[in-house]
C-alpha positions, 0 to 999 in steps of 0.5 A: 545442363543436368547435374550428372552433365555438370559432373561430366563437364568438370571432369574432363573440360580443361578449358573450351575450345575455339578451334572449330570457329578459327578452323571457318574464320580463317577460310579453310576448306576441304578440296574438291576435284574439278567437273572434269574430273568426275567419273560417271558411274557405270552401275545403273542401280548406283545412277538411279539412287543417285538421281533420287538423292538429287531430289533430297537437297537437304541433309544431316550429318553428325559428328558425335564421339568422345570429342563431344565430352570436352567439346574439343575438335574432333580428332584432329588435336592427335595430330602433331602438324603446325597448324594452331586450331589442332594444336590449341587444345593442347596449349590450353591444357598444358599438356605435351603431345604424348600426354594429350593423346593419352588424355584425349583417348581415355575419354572413351572412359567417361563418354556415357551419354545416357540421354541419347534419343535418336527418335527425337533427333529423327524428329528434330531433323525431319521437322527442320525439313532434311531428307537424308542422314549422315552419321559418323560411325567412326571419325580419324581418332578410331573411336567407333559408334557402333558395335564393332567386332574388331575393335574394344575402342567403342560406345559399346565397351565403355561406361554407356556398354550396359545401355539397350542402346549401346549399338549407337548407329544402329539405332540412329540408322533405325529411327531415321529409316522410320522417317524415310530418311536416306541412310549414310554411314560416314567412315573415315579411312584413316584410324589413328588408333589402330596400331597398324596405322599408327605404330605405337613404336613409333611417333607420329609426325603427322596424319599418314601412317607412321612408318614405310608401308613398303618396309612394313608391308605385313602392318599395312595388310593387317591395317587393311584387312581390319578397315574391310572388316569394319566396312563389311560390318557397316554394310551387312549388319546395319540394315540397308545403307544408301550412302558410304561417305568416306572421309580421310582424303590423304588415304585413296579408298583403293589403298584399303581394298575399296572395289573390293568392298563394294562388290559385296557391300552393293549386293547386299545394299544395291545402288550404294552410293560411294563418296571417296571423298577429293580422291577424283576416282571412279568411287567418288560417285558424288562431290564434296566441296567441305565449308564453301560453295562452288563459285558456279553451277555444277551439273554434276552430284555434288553437295556442300558439307556445312556445320552450323558451328564446328563439326562436333559440339562445344560449349560455347557455340556460335551457330549460324543464324537461320537465314544464313542456312536458308541463303545457303541452301538456296544457293547450293541448290540452285547451283546443282547441289545438296546442302549437308548441314552439320550437327554436333550433339551434346556429351550427353546425346542431345541436341542443344536448344539453340541448335533446335530454334534454328532448326525449327525456323529453317523447318518452317521456312521449307514448309512454305517454300520446299516446292522451290527446293525439292525435286528441282533441276537446275535453270539455265539462267540460274542467278542474277544478284540476289535472286537464284532460279530452279526449275521444275523437271517438266521444264515448264515452271521456274522458281525465283528464290530472293535470298535475303541476307541477315539484318536486311529488311525486304525491298518494296520491289525484287528485280531480275533479268532473263527468266521472263514469266507469262501469266500469273506469279505466285508468292509460295509463302502465302500462295497469292499472285503477286504483281509483276512487270517487264520492261525489255528484259527485265522483270519487277515484281512488286511485293505485298506490304507486312510480309515477313523479313525473310527470303522469299519464293516465287513460281512462275511459267517462263515465256518461251 
């Protein structure tokens, strides 16, 4: 931690928050729509891009904003709701609700991430085996990580204004495009800083607009115009965008004119995937269960979004282990989804060492076993205990992946039923054949000795 970072911490930190750890431990998960609620897009370019996106399997989402300065939960501590993980930062600082809001929103005056290096971010994520990016251009607190023409509440207008990389979102998108990542822009439909969403003349009781929209139609009209202007900015001035990842499910995209925005956006960004999260409408082109993996295989486009720890950076992170990330990825892919892993850069714009270590280890595993993950399709029989199955698109090759739980040692043999192989079976970790036998509908694989204790992947041709 450099000297300037320590000074920044001392100025902004009044006790480290543990909200996001509690958030996960308490079992919170974002709602998601049913398979039957999925509406297949009619735009052929969108369908083509969805197919390409489904092949990628593994992506990164960055939550980064003023909340990184004190290491508090992103945005949610601004909400006057009776949830402990939301009001804990106010308790820790002994601030009233109104005092806390002013303190939080004032963090834009000290957020100056002078070590921001998106090329380094892109290198780290590429080496981890990730293939697509979602970057938080604006969270619910309204602070923009792009140089918006429609508000001064942005990274480009504070202490970072004179930095040549002040238009952070553009810099991130460009760096990841150089690595051939698919590019996604996260955008919050609610904006709690905007006076046309939370009118400053009224109290803010919850996450919704704090006024009667029927009674104040002029206020809401101005909010819709503001939101559309920013969405048009992002899909016009920031290079080709592949995914528009819309958060804040209390507001339907239709309420802010998303259909109108998408007409123009898809002319400029052919095949643009719209993710109007948890709304179950025609603009939710893929589903995004958050903080969990669905219990069953789902043969529609979907993605589990899961943070490495909390979504934003914290001072005492409790990151998921490498083995946990890998087993999550194995399960998600076998069930037909992608894994979007959440990373929170620190106040100076860096990915901390612990996160880098885990990502590097995941990347080492993916280098050996990625063939069983990328560009695969689901197998009809996709799970047997700790063994999960994927298939090549040609239907000839199956992959069996043994998900080794944290702290376990590899067994002498691995067994599963069905998916009977014929001919040789290869262990992807070393490219060598392994011995197996078939007893009825049971397959018993004998593991070589002295293998590293990690999840394993095998390839074989299925017996017809």
